[in-house]
matplotlib code that plots the C-alpha trace (Angstrom):
import matplotlib.pyplot as plt

x = [-38.3, -37.5, -34.6, -33.1, -30.3, -33.1, -35.5, -32.6, -31.1, -34.3, -35.9, -32.4, -32.3, -36.1, -35.4, -32.6, -34.4, -37.4, -35.2, -33.9, -36.9, -37.9, -34.8, -35.2, -38.8, -37.7, -34.9, -37.3, -39.6, -37.2, -34.2, -35.4, -38.8, -37.3, -35.2, -37.2, -39.8, -43.2, -42.9, -39.6, -40.5, -43.6, -41.0, -38.9, -42.0, -42.9, -39.7, -39.6, -43.2, -42.5, -39.3, -41.3, -44.1, -41.2, -39.2, -42.4, -42.5, -38.9, -39.9, -42.7, -40.7, -38.3, -40.8, -42.4, -38.9, -38.4, -42.1, -43.1, -41.7, -41.8, -38.3, -38.6, -34.9, -35.5, -38.5, -36.4, -33.5, -35.8, -37.7, -34.5, -33.3, -36.2, -36.1, -32.4, -33.4, -36.8, -36.3, -32.8, -33.4, -36.2, -34.1, -31.1, -33.6, -35.1, -31.7, -30.0, -33.0, -31.4, -34.4, -33.0, -32.5, -36.3, -35.8, -33.9, -37.1, -39.5, -37.0, -37.0, -40.8, -40.6, -38.5, -41.3, -43.9, -41.7, -41.0, -44.8, -45.6, -42.8, -44.5, -47.9, -46.7, -44.4, -47.5, -49.9, -47.2, -47.1, -49.1, -50.5]
y = [36.3, 32.8, 30.7, 28.4, 27.0, 26.2, 24.8, 22.9, 21.3, 20.3, 18.7, 17.3, 15.8, 14.7, 12.7, 11.0, 10.0, 8.9, 6.5, 5.3, 4.6, 2.6, 0.5, -0.1, -1.3, -3.5, -4.7, -5.5, -7.2, -9.6, -9.8, -9.5, -11.1, -14.9, -13.0, -11.0, -11.7, -10.3, -7.5, -6.1, -6.2, -4.0, -1.9, -2.0, -1.0, 1.6, 3.4, 2.9, 4.8, 7.6, 8.2, 8.4, 10.6, 13.0, 12.9, 13.8, 16.8, 17.9, 18.0, 20.5, 22.5, 22.8, 23.8, 26.2, 27.7, 28.3, 29.8, 31.8, 34.2, 31.4, 30.7, 26.9, 26.3, 25.2, 22.8, 21.1, 20.7, 19.6, 17.2, 15.7, 15.2, 13.5, 11.0, 10.0, 10.2, 8.1, 5.9, 5.1, 4.2, 2.0, 0.3, -0.1, -1.6, -4.1, -5.5, -5.4, -5.9, -3.6, -2.4, 0.5, 2.2, 2.4, 5.3, 7.4, 7.1, 9.7, 12.5, 11.8, 12.0, 15.4, 16.7, 15.4, 17.4, 20.7, 20.8, 20.6, 23.3, 25.3, 24.7, 25.8, 29.0, 30.2, 29.7, 31.6, 34.7, 34.7, 38.1, 38.5]
z = [13.0, 11.7, 13.6, 11.0, 13.1, 16.2, 13.3, 11.6, 15.1, 16.5, 13.0, 12.7, 16.0, 16.3, 12.8, 14.3, 17.3, 15.0, 13.5, 16.5, 17.8, 14.5, 14.6, 18.6, 18.0, 15.3, 17.5, 20.3, 18.0, 16.5, 18.2, 22.1, 21.7, 22.6, 25.1, 27.7, 29.6, 28.8, 31.4, 30.1, 26.5, 27.4, 28.9, 26.0, 24.0, 26.3, 25.9, 21.6, 22.0, 24.2, 22.1, 19.0, 20.3, 21.5, 18.4, 16.6, 19.4, 18.8, 15.0, 15.9, 18.3, 15.1, 12.9, 15.3, 15.8, 12.1, 11.3, 14.2, 17.1, 19.8, 21.6, 22.0, 22.4, 26.3, 25.7, 22.7, 24.7, 27.6, 25.6, 23.9, 27.7, 28.3, 25.4, 27.0, 30.4, 29.9, 27.2, 27.8, 31.1, 30.0, 27.3, 29.9, 32.4, 30.0, 29.1, 32.3, 34.9, 37.1, 39.1, 40.5, 37.0, 37.1, 39.6, 36.9, 34.3, 36.1, 35.6, 32.1, 32.5, 34.6, 31.6, 29.2, 30.9, 31.2, 27.8, 27.0, 29.6, 28.1, 24.7, 26.1, 27.9, 24.8, 22.7, 25.0, 25.1, 21.3, 20.1, 16.6]

ax = plt.figure().add_subplot(projection="3d")
ax.plot(x, y, z, "-o")
ax.set_aspect("equal")
plt.show()
């Protein structure tokens, strides 16, 4: 019942996103600290924080996919979509300060929520 391909995919994507989160966090702290207003630096930091949380979520989804009968592909892809849309829109908003970009961010948030709810539902379906 192990799904090695799904496990490998989401652990690898999660690890890559986690590394990117650390890099963007360092970039924000060092390269952008004097270039962005405190507000936009806070927006940048929120993007890195949520990217890291959900990178760890992807790694967990990968591990669970490889060690249980849970079907978590949809949860994993929604979580990745959330990272791209939520964090990506906030990174772009911070750098460009084009405020309408903030309207895209909630779509990523909805994907995050849907991903966690999918994980919940799939876990509750799991039989011994």
